N, CA, C and O atoms as CSV, one atom per row, in Angstrom:
chain,resi,resn,atom,element,x,y,z
A,1,MET,N,N,22.041,47.049,-45.807
A,1,MET,CA,C,23.398,47.330,-45.439
A,1,MET,C,C,23.485,47.773,-43.985
A,1,MET,O,O,24.452,47.481,-43.281
A,2,ALA,N,N,22.448,48.488,-43.554
A,2,ALA,CA,C,22.432,48.939,-42.169
A,2,ALA,C,C,22.400,47.751,-41.213
A,2,ALA,O,O,23.004,47.800,-40.142
A,3,SER,N,N,21.693,46.675,-41.599
A,3,SER,CA,C,21.644,45.478,-40.754
A,3,SER,C,C,23.017,44.858,-40.602
A,3,SER,O,O,23.370,44.390,-39.519
A,4,LEU,N,N,23.799,44.848,-41.674
A,4,LEU,CA,C,25.154,44.316,-41.589
A,4,LEU,C,C,26.009,45.171,-40.666
A,4,LEU,O,O,26.709,44.655,-39.795
A,5,ARG,N,N,25.946,46.467,-40.861
A,5,ARG,CA,C,26.743,47.379,-40.023
A,5,ARG,C,C,26.324,47.297,-38.563
A,5,ARG,O,O,27.160,47.242,-37.662
A,6,HIS,N,N,25.002,47.290,-38.347
A,6,HIS,CA,C,24.468,47.266,-36.983
A,6,HIS,C,C,24.919,46.009,-36.237
A,6,HIS,O,O,25.134,46.051,-35.026
A,7,SER,N,N,25.060,44.901,-36.949
A,7,SER,CA,C,25.486,43.660,-36.306
A,7,SER,C,C,27.003,43.545,-36.228
A,7,SER,O,O,27.531,42.531,-35.771
A,8,GLY,N,N,27.703,44.585,-36.675
A,8,GLY,CA,C,29.155,44.607,-36.579
A,8,GLY,C,C,29.864,43.910,-37.727
A,8,GLY,O,O,31.067,43.656,-37.654
A,9,LEU,N,N,29.132,43.600,-38.780
A,9,LEU,CA,C,29.728,42.927,-39.933
A,9,LEU,C,C,30.098,43.936,-41.004
A,9,LEU,O,O,29.431,44.955,-41.184
A,10,ARG,N,N,31.180,43.629,-41.711
A,10,ARG,CA,C,31.599,44.497,-42.806
A,10,ARG,C,C,30.742,44.249,-44.040
A,10,ARG,O,O,30.216,43.154,-44.238
A,11,ILE,N,N,30.613,45.270,-44.853
A,11,ILE,CA,C,29.930,45.141,-46.137
A,11,ILE,C,C,31.009,44.782,-47.150
A,11,ILE,O,O,31.696,45.652,-47.683
A,12,THR,N,N,31.144,43.493,-47.402
A,12,THR,CA,C,32.191,43.005,-48.287
A,12,THR,C,C,31.654,42.829,-49.709
A,12,THR,O,O,30.444,42.757,-49.926
A,13,THR,N,N,32.560,42.763,-50.653
A,13,THR,CA,C,32.165,42.548,-52.046
A,13,THR,C,C,31.402,41.238,-52.213
A,13,THR,O,O,30.358,41.244,-52.866
A,14,PRO,N,N,31.867,40.106,-51.655
A,14,PRO,CA,C,31.098,38.878,-51.816
A,14,PRO,C,C,29.680,38.965,-51.238
A,14,PRO,O,O,28.735,38.461,-51.845
A,15,ARG,N,N,29.527,39.594,-50.084
A,15,ARG,CA,C,28.182,39.755,-49.502
A,15,ARG,C,C,27.306,40.605,-50.418
A,15,ARG,O,O,26.131,40.303,-50.626
A,16,MET,N,N,27.884,41.659,-50.957
A,16,MET,CA,C,27.126,42.524,-51.877
A,16,MET,C,C,26.732,41.757,-53.145
A,16,MET,O,O,25.621,41.926,-53.648
A,17,LEU,N,N,27.622,40.928,-53.657
A,17,LEU,CA,C,27.318,40.147,-54.852
A,17,LEU,C,C,26.143,39.205,-54.614
A,17,LEU,O,O,25.254,39.091,-55.457
A,18,VAL,N,N,26.139,38.533,-53.465
A,18,VAL,CA,C,25.050,37.609,-53.138
A,18,VAL,C,C,23.745,38.380,-52.948
A,18,VAL,O,O,22.710,37.993,-53.491
A,19,LEU,N,N,23.788,39.461,-52.184
A,19,LEU,CA,C,22.578,40.272,-51.967
A,19,LEU,C,C,22.037,40.818,-53.281
A,19,LEU,O,O,20.830,40.781,-53.519
A,20,ARG,N,N,22.915,41.319,-54.127
A,20,ARG,CA,C,22.485,41.889,-55.410
A,20,ARG,C,C,21.856,40.820,-56.304
A,20,ARG,O,O,20.829,41.066,-56.937
A,21,ALA,N,N,22.463,39.642,-56.358
A,21,ALA,CA,C,21.918,38.564,-57.189
A,21,ALA,C,C,20.537,38.147,-56.704
A,21,ALA,O,O,19.647,37.902,-57.519
A,22,LEU,N,N,20.344,38.062,-55.393
A,22,LEU,CA,C,19.031,37.716,-54.857
A,22,LEU,C,C,18.020,38.835,-55.084
A,22,LEU,O,O,16.870,38.576,-55.438
A,23,ALA,N,N,18.444,40.063,-54.881
A,23,ALA,CA,C,17.540,41.203,-55.043
A,23,ALA,C,C,17.082,41.362,-56.489
A,23,ALA,O,O,15.983,41.855,-56.743
A,24,ASN,N,N,17.913,40.949,-57.427
A,24,ASN,CA,C,17.572,41.090,-58.846
A,24,ASN,C,C,16.785,39.911,-59.398
A,24,ASN,O,O,16.548,39.834,-60.604
A,25,SER,N,N,16.380,38.999,-58.535
A,25,SER,CA,C,15.625,37.832,-58.981
A,25,SER,C,C,14.327,37.725,-58.195
A,25,SER,O,O,14.311,37.921,-56.979
A,26,ASP,N,N,13.244,37.415,-58.886
A,26,ASP,CA,C,11.997,37.171,-58.172
A,26,ASP,C,C,11.806,35.671,-57.937
A,26,ASP,O,O,10.754,35.234,-57.470
A,27,GLN,N,N,12.829,34.896,-58.265
A,27,GLN,CA,C,12.798,33.462,-58.045
A,27,GLN,C,C,13.731,33.084,-56.906
A,27,GLN,O,O,14.657,33.819,-56.562
A,28,CYS,N,N,13.467,31.941,-56.345
A,28,CYS,CA,C,14.308,31.374,-55.310
A,28,CYS,C,C,15.585,30.839,-55.970
A,28,CYS,O,O,15.524,30.221,-57.034
A,29,LEU,N,N,16.723,31.076,-55.345
A,29,LEU,CA,C,17.997,30.616,-55.897
A,29,LEU,C,C,18.729,29.748,-54.884
A,29,LEU,O,O,18.765,30.071,-53.697
A,30,THR,N,N,19.304,28.662,-55.343
A,30,THR,CA,C,20.139,27.824,-54.488
A,30,THR,C,C,21.522,28.458,-54.402
A,30,THR,O,O,21.826,29.402,-55.132
A,31,ALA,N,N,22.348,27.940,-53.516
A,31,ALA,CA,C,23.720,28.440,-53.413
A,31,ALA,C,C,24.456,28.245,-54.739
A,31,ALA,O,O,25.203,29.121,-55.174
A,32,TYR,N,N,24.245,27.098,-55.375
A,32,TYR,CA,C,24.895,26.848,-56.666
A,32,TYR,C,C,24.334,27.764,-57.754
A,32,TYR,O,O,25.072,28.230,-58.622
A,33,GLY,N,N,23.027,28.018,-57.704
A,33,GLY,CA,C,22.425,28.942,-58.662
A,33,GLY,C,C,22.962,30.350,-58.495
A,33,GLY,O,O,23.215,31.047,-59.478
A,34,LEU,N,N,23.137,30.769,-57.244
A,34,LEU,CA,C,23.731,32.081,-56.974
A,34,LEU,C,C,25.169,32.132,-57.472
A,34,LEU,O,O,25.582,33.107,-58.100
A,35,HIS,N,N,25.923,31.087,-57.191
A,35,HIS,CA,C,27.309,31.025,-57.634
A,35,HIS,C,C,27.384,31.160,-59.151
A,35,HIS,O,O,28.193,31.927,-59.673
A,36,GLU,N,N,26.546,30.419,-59.848
A,36,GLU,CA,C,26.542,30.471,-61.311
A,36,GLU,C,C,26.180,31.862,-61.821
A,36,GLU,O,O,26.814,32.372,-62.745
A,37,ARG,N,N,25.178,32.465,-61.232
A,37,ARG,CA,C,24.735,33.795,-61.651
A,37,ARG,C,C,25.825,34.841,-61.417
A,37,ARG,O,O,26.058,35.702,-62.265
A,38,ILE,N,N,26.480,34.762,-60.279
A,38,ILE,CA,C,27.513,35.740,-59.931
A,38,ILE,C,C,28.742,35.576,-60.824
A,38,ILE,O,O,29.273,36.558,-61.342
A,39,THR,N,N,29.192,34.334,-61.001
A,39,THR,CA,C,30.401,34.110,-61.800
A,39,THR,C,C,30.150,34.329,-63.291
A,39,THR,O,O,31.071,34.679,-64.029
A,40,LYS,N,N,28.915,34.125,-63.733
A,40,LYS,CA,C,28.576,34.379,-65.137
A,40,LYS,C,C,28.782,35.849,-65.479
A,40,LYS,O,O,29.105,36.193,-66.616
A,41,ASP,N,N,28.594,36.706,-64.494
A,41,ASP,CA,C,28.790,38.141,-64.693
A,41,ASP,C,C,30.249,38.555,-64.543
A,41,ASP,O,O,30.565,39.743,-64.608
A,42,GLY,N,N,31.148,37.579,-64.342
A,42,GLY,CA,C,32.578,37.873,-64.293
A,42,GLY,C,C,33.176,38.025,-62.912
A,42,GLY,O,O,34.388,38.202,-62.787
A,43,ALA,N,N,32.355,37.963,-61.862
A,43,ALA,CA,C,32.876,38.088,-60.502
A,43,ALA,C,C,33.432,36.740,-60.030
A,43,ALA,O,O,33.124,35.694,-60.600
A,44,HIS,N,N,34.239,36.785,-59.000
A,44,HIS,CA,C,34.845,35.564,-58.462
A,44,HIS,C,C,34.368,35.347,-57.032
A,44,HIS,O,O,34.499,36.217,-56.171
A,45,ILE,N,N,33.812,34.160,-56.807
A,45,ILE,CA,C,33.373,33.753,-55.468
A,45,ILE,C,C,33.273,32.236,-55.495
A,45,ILE,O,O,32.891,31.656,-56.512
A,46,ASP,N,N,33.616,31.586,-54.377
A,46,ASP,CA,C,33.496,30.131,-54.357
A,46,ASP,C,C,32.182,29.741,-53.682
A,46,ASP,O,O,31.599,30.527,-52.935
A,47,VAL,N,N,31.727,28.529,-53.952
A,47,VAL,CA,C,30.426,28.061,-53.452
A,47,VAL,C,C,30.398,28.034,-51.925
A,47,VAL,O,O,29.377,28.368,-51.323
A,48,ALA,N,N,31.501,27.642,-51.295
A,48,ALA,CA,C,31.546,27.616,-49.828
A,48,ALA,C,C,31.299,29.007,-49.255
A,48,ALA,O,O,30.619,29.148,-48.238
A,49,SER,N,N,31.843,30.026,-49.894
A,49,SER,CA,C,31.604,31.409,-49.446
A,49,SER,C,C,30.141,31.783,-49.610
A,49,SER,O,O,29.574,32.455,-48.748
A,50,VAL,N,N,29.527,31.359,-50.696
A,50,VAL,CA,C,28.107,31.638,-50.915
A,50,VAL,C,C,27.285,31.023,-49.786
A,50,VAL,O,O,26.396,31.679,-49.243
A,51,TYR,N,N,27.572,29.767,-49.427
A,51,TYR,CA,C,26.856,29.121,-48.326
A,51,TYR,C,C,27.042,29.884,-47.014
A,51,TYR,O,O,26.071,30.113,-46.292
A,52,ARG,N,N,28.270,30.278,-46.700
A,52,ARG,CA,C,28.523,31.027,-45.457
A,52,ARG,C,C,27.784,32.363,-45.458
A,52,ARG,O,O,27.202,32.761,-44.449
A,53,ILE,N,N,27.812,33.040,-46.580
A,53,ILE,CA,C,27.136,34.336,-46.684
A,53,ILE,C,C,25.632,34.161,-46.526
A,53,ILE,O,O,24.988,34.955,-45.840
A,54,LEU,N,N,25.063,33.135,-47.150
A,54,LEU,CA,C,23.625,32.883,-47.027
A,54,LEU,C,C,23.240,32.600,-45.574
A,54,LEU,O,O,22.193,33.053,-45.110
A,55,THR,N,N,24.069,31.865,-44.869
A,55,THR,CA,C,23.803,31.594,-43.453
A,55,THR,C,C,23.784,32.890,-42.658
A,55,THR,O,O,22.877,33.115,-41.856
A,56,THR,N,N,24.777,33.741,-42.876
A,56,THR,CA,C,24.850,35.024,-42.176
A,56,THR,C,C,23.654,35.909,-42.511
A,56,THR,O,O,23.017,36.468,-41.619
A,57,LEU,N,N,23.355,36.030,-43.802
A,57,LEU,CA,C,22.245,36.890,-44.225
A,57,LEU,C,C,20.904,36.372,-43.721
A,57,LEU,O,O,20.010,37.156,-43.402
A,58,SER,N,N,20.769,35.060,-43.653
A,58,SER,CA,C,19.546,34.462,-43.124
A,58,SER,C,C,19.390,34.763,-41.637
A,58,SER,O,O,18.298,35.103,-41.182
A,59,GLU,N,N,20.475,34.640,-40.882
A,59,GLU,CA,C,20.438,34.957,-39.449
A,59,GLU,C,C,20.075,36.414,-39.203
A,59,GLU,O,O,19.453,36.738,-38.191
A,60,LEU,N,N,20.459,37.293,-40.120
A,60,LEU,CA,C,20.146,38.724,-39.992
A,60,LEU,C,C,18.749,39.063,-40.514
A,60,LEU,O,O,18.286,40.192,-40.351
A,61,GLY,N,N,18.078,38.098,-41.139
A,61,GLY,CA,C,16.744,38.350,-41.683
A,61,GLY,C,C,16.756,39.052,-43.029
A,61,GLY,O,O,15.724,39.559,-43.468
A,62,LEU,N,N,17.908,39.090,-43.694
A,62,LEU,CA,C,18.005,39.753,-44.993
A,62,LEU,C,C,17.624,38.830,-46.144
A,62,LEU,O,O,17.296,39.294,-47.236
A,63,VAL,N,N,17.667,37.535,-45.899
A,63,VAL,CA,C,17.213,36.550,-46.878
A,63,VAL,C,C,16.374,35.511,-46.147
A,63,VAL,O,O,16.489,35.331,-44.934
A,64,HIS,N,N,15.530,34.834,-46.913
A,64,HIS,CA,C,14.706,33.763,-46.360
A,64,HIS,C,C,15.020,32.465,-47.086
A,64,HIS,O,O,15.230,32.452,-48.299
A,65,ARG,N,N,15.051,31.390,-46.341
A,65,ARG,CA,C,15.199,30.070,-46.949
A,65,ARG,C,C,13.800,29.571,-47.293
A,65,ARG,O,O,12.902,29.573,-46.451
A,66,ILE,N,N,13.631,29.150,-48.527
A,66,ILE,CA,C,12.359,28.606,-48.992
A,66,ILE,C,C,12.532,27.086,-49.040
A,66,ILE,O,O,13.160,26.547,-49.952
A,67,GLY,N,N,11.972,26.420,-48.058
A,67,GLY,CA,C,12.183,24.991,-47.897
A,67,GLY,C,C,11.694,24.149,-49.055
A,67,GLY,O,O,12.368,23.205,-49.467
A,68,VAL,N,N,10.529,24.481,-49.583
A,68,VAL,CA,C,9.951,23.677,-50.660
A,68,VAL,C,C,10.820,23.706,-51.913
A,68,VAL,O,O,10.771,22.772,-52.714
A,69,LEU,N,N,11.609,24.754,-52.096
A,69,LEU,CA,C,12.504,24.868,-53.251
A,69,LEU,C,C,13.968,24.664,-52.882
A,69,LEU,O,O,14.838,24.664,-53.752
A,70,ASP,N,N,14.237,24.490,-51.600
A,70,ASP,CA,C,15.595,24.325,-51.092
A,70,ASP,C,C,16.527,25.424,-51.602
A,70,ASP,O,O,17.622,25.161,-52.100
A,71,GLY,N,N,16.054,26.660,-51.461
A,71,GLY,CA,C,16.834,27.802,-51.916
A,71,GLY,C,C,16.549,29.028,-51.075
A,71,GLY,O,O,15.944,28.945,-50.006
A,72,PHE,N,N,16.998,30.173,-51.579
A,72,PHE,CA,C,16.889,31.422,-50.831
A,72,PHE,C,C,16.299,32.526,-51.690
A,72,PHE,O,O,16.415,32.511,-52.916
A,73,THR,N,N,15.669,33.478,-51.030
A,73,THR,CA,C,15.138,34.664,-51.687
A,73,THR,C,C,15.432,35.871,-50.804
A,73,THR,O,O,15.514,35.755,-49.581
A,74,ALA,N,N,15.586,37.016,-51.430
A,74,ALA,CA,C,15.843,38.240,-50.663
A,74,ALA,C,C,14.609,38.619,-49.866
A,74,ALA,O,O,13.481,38.424,-50.320
A,75,CYS,N,N,14.826,39.157,-48.683
A,75,CYS,CA,C,13.724,39.680,-47.888
A,75,CYS,C,C,13.201,40.930,-48.590
A,75,CYS,O,O,13.962,41.854,-48.877
A,76,ARG,N,N,11.923,40.951,-48.858
A,76,ARG,CA,C,11.325,42.085,-49.565
A,76,ARG,C,C,10.459,42.953,-48.644
A,76,ARG,O,O,9.972,44.004,-49.059
A,77,GLN,N,N,10.269,42.518,-47.411
A,77,GLN,CA,C,9.499,43.281,-46.430
A,77,GLN,C,C,10.486,43.945,-45.485
A,77,GLN,O,O,11.216,43.260,-44.769
A,78,PHE,N,N,10.515,45.254,-45.477
A,78,PHE,CA,C,11.508,45.970,-44.687
A,78,PHE,C,C,10.956,46.343,-43.316
A,78,PHE,O,O,10.721,47.513,-43.014
A,79,HIS,N,N,10.757,45.321,-42.503
A,79,HIS,CA,C,10.292,45.528,-41.137
A,79,HIS,C,C,10.668,44.305,-40.318
A,79,HIS,O,O,11.132,43.301,-40.859
A,80,GLU,N,N,10.467,44.395,-39.030
A,80,GLU,CA,C,10.768,43.262,-38.158
A,80,GLU,C,C,9.651,42.235,-38.288
A,80,GLU,O,O,8.550,42.446,-37.779
A,81,HIS,N,N,9.924,41.153,-38.950
A,81,HIS,CA,C,8.915,40.118,-39.155
A,81,HIS,C,C,9.531,38.733,-39.183
A,81,HIS,O,O,8.865,37.760,-39.537
A,82,GLN,N,N,10.767,38.641,-38.820
A,82,GLN,CA,C,11.541,37.430,-39.025
A,82,GLN,C,C,10.829,36.190,-38.500
A,82,GLN,O,O,11.017,35.102,-39.045
A,83,ASP,N,N,10.026,36.324,-37.466
A,83,ASP,CA,C,9.374,35.144,-36.926
A,83,ASP,C,C,7.949,34.970,-37.451
A,83,ASP,O,O,7.244,34.063,-37.008
A,84,GLN,N,N,7.510,35.817,-38.383
A,84,GLN,CA,C,6.166,35.712,-38.935
A,84,GLN,C,C,6.187,36.113,-40.399
A,84,GLN,O,O,6.125,37.300,-40.717
A,85,VAL,N,N,6.273,35.138,-41.293
A,85,VAL,CA,C,6.356,35.457,-42.710
A,85,VAL,C,C,5.704,34.348,-43.526
A,85,VAL,O,O,5.698,33.183,-43.129
A,86,GLN,N,N,5.159,34.730,-44.664
A,86,GLN,CA,C,4.642,33.732,-45.590
A,86,GLN,C,C,5.146,34.032,-46.993
A,86,GLN,O,O,5.356,35.186,-47.367
A,87,HIS,N,N,5.332,32.975,-47.749
A,87,HIS,CA,C,5.792,33.099,-49.131
A,87,HIS,C,C,4.833,32.339,-50.034
A,87,HIS,O,O,4.416,31.222,-49.730
A,88,TRP,N,N,4.495,32.971,-51.150
A,88,TRP,CA,C,3.697,32.309,-52.174
A,88,TRP,C,C,4.681,31.852,-53.246
A,88,TRP,O,O,5.414,32.669,-53.804
A,89,VAL,N,N,4.701,30.571,-53.533
A,89,VAL,CA,C,5.677,29.975,-54.430
A,89,VAL,C,C,4.965,29.398,-55.648
A,89,VAL,O,O,4.084,28.549,-55.510
A,90,CYS,N,N,5.342,29.856,-56.834
A,90,CYS,CA,C,4.753,29.331,-58.068
A,90,CYS,C,C,5.464,28.028,-58.439
A,90,CYS,O,O,6.682,28.000,-58.614
A,91,GLN,N,N,4.703,26.977,-58.552
A,91,GLN,CA,C,5.292,25.672,-58.876
A,91,GLN,C,C,5.651,25.548,-60.344
A,91,GLN,O,O,6.331,24.600,-60.737
A,92,GLU,N,N,5.205,26.490,-61.157
A,92,GLU,CA,C,5.502,26.455,-62.591
A,92,GLU,C,C,6.789,27.216,-62.917
A,92,GLU,O,O,7.709,26.653,-63.510
A,93,CYS,N,N,6.857,28.493,-62.532
A,93,CYS,CA,C,8.007,29.331,-62.917
A,93,CYS,C,C,8.996,29.563,-61.777
A,93,CYS,O,O,10.093,30.068,-62.014
A,94,GLY,N,N,8.631,29.203,-60.543
A,94,GLY,CA,C,9.531,29.372,-59.413
A,94,GLY,C,C,9.505,30.739,-58.768
A,94,GLY,O,O,10.289,31.007,-57.858
A,95,LYS,N,N,8.615,31.615,-59.222
A,95,LYS,CA,C,8.511,32.954,-58.632
A,95,LYS,C,C,8.124,32.832,-57.160
A,95,LYS,O,O,7.307,31.989,-56.788
A,96,VAL,N,N,8.726,33.689,-56.327
A,96,VAL,CA,C,8.435,33.713,-54.897
A,96,VAL,C,C,7.995,35.117,-54.519
A,96,VAL,O,O,8.683,36.095,-54.813
A,97,VAL,N,N,6.841,35.208,-53.864
A,97,VAL,CA,C,6.315,36.490,-53.399
A,97,VAL,C,C,6.245,36.451,-51.880
A,97,VAL,O,O,5.614,35.566,-51.301
A,98,GLU,N,N,6.894,37.414,-51.241
A,98,GLU,CA,C,6.846,37.514,-49.782
A,98,GLU,C,C,5.656,38.370,-49.386
A,98,GLU,O,O,5.440,39.452,-49.932
A,99,VAL,N,N,4.888,37.868,-48.427
A,99,VAL,CA,C,3.686,38.565,-47.980
A,99,VAL,C,C,3.733,38.689,-46.464
A,99,VAL,O,O,4.015,37.722,-45.756
A,100,ALA,N,N,3.456,39.879,-45.984
A,100,ALA,CA,C,3.420,40.081,-44.537
A,100,ALA,C,C,2.289,39.257,-43.940
A,100,ALA,O,O,1.175,39.236,-44.463
A,101,MET,N,N,2.586,38.591,-42.857
A,101,MET,CA,C,1.581,37.786,-42.177
A,101,MET,C,C,0.979,38.607,-41.049
A,101,MET,O,O,1.697,39.158,-40.215
A,102,ALA,N,N,-0.332,38.681,-41.032
A,102,ALA,CA,C,-1.019,39.403,-39.963
A,102,ALA,C,C,-0.705,38.733,-38.629
A,102,ALA,O,O,-0.592,37.511,-38.542
A,103,HIS,N,N,-0.570,39.545,-37.605
A,103,HIS,CA,C,-0.257,39.031,-36.275
A,103,HIS,C,C,-1.297,37.993,-35.840
A,103,HIS,O,O,-0.946,36.982,-35.232
A,104,ALA,N,N,-2.565,38.238,-36.147
A,104,ALA,CA,C,-3.632,37.311,-35.756
A,104,ALA,C,C,-3.465,35.945,-36.428
A,104,ALA,O,O,-3.729,34.910,-35.816
A,105,GLU,N,N,-3.027,35.950,-37.685
A,105,GLU,CA,C,-2.793,34.685,-38.391
A,105,GLU,C,C,-1.692,33.882,-37.706
A,105,GLU,O,O,-1.828,32.680,-37.476
A,106,ALA,N,N,-0.610,34.565,-37.391
A,106,ALA,CA,C,0.514,33.897,-36.736
A,106,ALA,C,C,0.105,33.381,-35.358
A,106,ALA,O,O,0.467,32.268,-34.977
A,107,GLU,N,N,-0.633,34.172,-34.625
A,107,GLU,CA,C,-1.071,33.761,-33.292
A,107,GLU,C,C,-1.985,32.546,-33.357
A,107,GLU,O,O,-1.925,31.683,-32.481
A,108,THR,N,N,-2.820,32.463,-34.369
A,108,THR,CA,C,-3.683,31.298,-34.542
A,108,THR,C,C,-2.836,30.043,-34.731
A,108,THR,O,O,-3.097,29.015,-34.107
A,109,LEU,N,N,-1.824,30.128,-35.589
A,109,LEU,CA,C,-0.955,28.980,-35.826
A,109,LEU,C,C,-0.157,28.611,-34.578
A,109,LEU,O,O,0.003,27.432,-34.264
A,110,VAL,N,N,0.339,29.618,-33.872
A,110,VAL,CA,C,1.088,29.370,-32.636
A,110,VAL,C,C,0.184,28.708,-31.604
A,110,VAL,O,O,0.594,27.760,-30.934
A,111,GLY,N,N,-1.037,29.201,-31.474
A,111,GLY,CA,C,-1.992,28.624,-30.519
A,111,GLY,C,C,-2.299,27.167,-30.831
A,111,GLY,O,O,-2.346,26.335,-29.925
A,112,ARG,N,N,-2.506,26.854,-32.092
A,112,ARG,CA,C,-2.782,25.466,-32.493
A,112,ARG,C,C,-1.584,24.576,-32.188
A,112,ARG,O,O,-1.747,23.442,-31.737
A,113,ALA,N,N,-0.388,25.088,-32.433
A,113,ALA,CA,C,0.812,24.300,-32.149
A,113,ALA,C,C,0.934,24.027,-30.654
A,113,ALA,O,O,1.254,22.912,-30.242
A,114,LYS,N,N,0.678,25.045,-29.851
A,114,LYS,CA,C,0.774,24.882,-28.393
A,114,LYS,C,C,-0.254,23.879,-27.888
A,114,LYS,O,O,0.036,23.084,-26.994
A,115,GLN,N,N,-1.448,23.915,-28.456
A,115,GLN,CA,C,-2.482,22.944,-28.065
A,115,GLN,C,C,-2.035,21.518,-28.375
A,115,GLN,O,O,-2.428,20.576,-27.686
A,116,GLY,N,N,-1.231,21.364,-29.390
A,116,GLY,CA,C,-0.727,20.050,-29.758
A,116,GLY,C,C,0.538,19.661,-29.010
A,116,GLY,O,O,1.147,18.635,-29.311
A,117,GLY,N,N,0.941,20.481,-28.025
A,117,GLY,CA,C,2.114,20.170,-27.233
A,117,GLY,C,C,3.428,20.578,-27.875
A,117,GLY,O,O,4.491,20.093,-27.486
A,118,PHE,N,N,3.360,21.467,-28.853
A,118,PHE,CA,C,4.550,21.911,-29.585
A,118,PHE,C,C,4.853,23.342,-29.208
A,118,PHE,O,O,3.936,24.159,-29.120
A,119,VAL,N,N,6.111,23.670,-28.981
A,119,VAL,CA,C,6.510,25.034,-28.644
A,119,VAL,C,C,7.138,25.669,-29.889
A,119,VAL,O,O,8.298,25.400,-30.200
A,120,PRO,N,N,6.382,26.507,-30.600
A,120,PRO,CA,C,6.900,27.108,-31.837
A,120,PRO,C,C,7.895,28.234,-31.558
A,120,PRO,O,O,7.778,28.972,-30.579
A,121,LYS,N,N,8.874,28.338,-32.448
A,121,LYS,CA,C,9.870,29.413,-32.372
A,121,LYS,C,C,9.618,30.463,-33.451
A,121,LYS,O,O,9.785,31.659,-33.213
A,122,THR,N,N,9.220,30.017,-34.620
A,122,THR,CA,C,8.918,30.927,-35.721
A,122,THR,C,C,7.706,30.413,-36.479
A,122,THR,O,O,7.327,29.248,-36.360
A,123,VAL,N,N,7.105,31.302,-37.260
A,123,VAL,CA,C,5.994,30.925,-38.127
A,123,VAL,C,C,6.385,31.319,-39.541
A,123,VAL,O,O,6.520,32.500,-39.861
A,124,HIS,N,N,6.562,30.308,-40.379
A,124,HIS,CA,C,6.932,30.534,-41.775
A,124,HIS,C,C,6.024,29.643,-42.615
A,124,HIS,O,O,6.110,28.416,-42.562
A,125,VAL,N,N,5.157,30.280,-43.386
A,125,VAL,CA,C,4.191,29.550,-44.201
A,125,VAL,C,C,4.597,29.667,-45.662
A,125,VAL,O,O,4.897,30.761,-46.140
A,126,GLU,N,N,4.607,28.550,-46.369
A,126,GLU,CA,C,4.872,28.529,-47.806
A,126,GLU,C,C,3.625,28.004,-48.494
A,126,GLU,O,O,3.198,26.873,-48.261
A,127,VAL,N,N,3.048,28.841,-49.345
A,127,VAL,CA,C,1.865,28.464,-50.117
A,127,VAL,C,C,2.330,28.186,-51.534
A,127,VAL,O,O,2.881,29.065,-52.196
A,128,VAL,N,N,2.109,26.963,-52.002
A,128,VAL,CA,C,2.557,26.545,-53.329
A,128,VAL,C,C,1.362,26.499,-54.263
A,128,VAL,O,O,0.321,25.933,-53.927
A,129,GLY,N,N,1.516,27.101,-55.441
A,129,GLY,CA,C,0.437,27.121,-56.411
A,129,GLY,C,C,0.918,27.738,-57.717
A,129,GLY,O,O,2.078,27.572,-58.094
A,130,LEU,N,N,0.042,28.439,-58.399
A,130,LEU,CA,C,0.378,29.078,-59.669
A,130,LEU,C,C,0.213,30.591,-59.568
A,130,LEU,O,O,-0.815,31.076,-59.095
A,131,CYS,N,N,1.223,31.336,-60.013
A,131,CYS,CA,C,1.149,32.793,-60.022
A,131,CYS,C,C,0.200,33.245,-61.139
A,131,CYS,O,O,-0.236,32.438,-61.961
A,132,ALA,N,N,-0.105,34.523,-61.155
A,132,ALA,CA,C,-1.048,35.057,-62.160
A,132,ALA,C,C,-0.562,34.810,-63.585
A,132,ALA,O,O,-1.377,34.537,-64.466
A,133,GLN,N,N,0.736,34.896,-63.831
A,133,GLN,CA,C,1.268,34.709,-65.179
A,133,GLN,C,C,1.204,33.249,-65.634
A,133,GLN,O,O,1.118,32.980,-66.832
A,134,CYS,N,N,1.244,32.318,-64.701
A,134,CYS,CA,C,1.277,30.886,-65.060
A,134,CYS,C,C,-0.090,30.197,-65.030
A,134,CYS,O,O,-0.203,29.031,-65.405
A,135,GLN,N,N,-1.117,30.906,-64.590
A,135,GLN,CA,C,-2.451,30.297,-64.522
A,135,GLN,C,C,-3.030,30.049,-65.886
A,135,GLN,O,O,-4.146,29.542,-66.000
């Protein structure tokens, strides 16, 4: 909530609904999945609002987009890491675990990219496999 206030944004009911739904799930959720979860509980929000809120929350680093699942998960690491993060994604149950990436790991990836003539902006690693419960 402090991130919203600090950036000059209001803490609105729709933003709280989206944040709460993501925080209460250890799985990645799409905008439609979030919409369904929120409205199932009796709240009212349209899908376009969910998309706008996800964009805002992502820009603030409060949620992460998980590309392999084409969805979002709440940021679970409460520190400045927006440009260096890794997620472990279970291909069986969809569970997503956020893990802090060591600075040295990120620097290695950035260095390799630069050697290949690529200028990296962020480092986001998604490791896909099976969680302990699904093995």
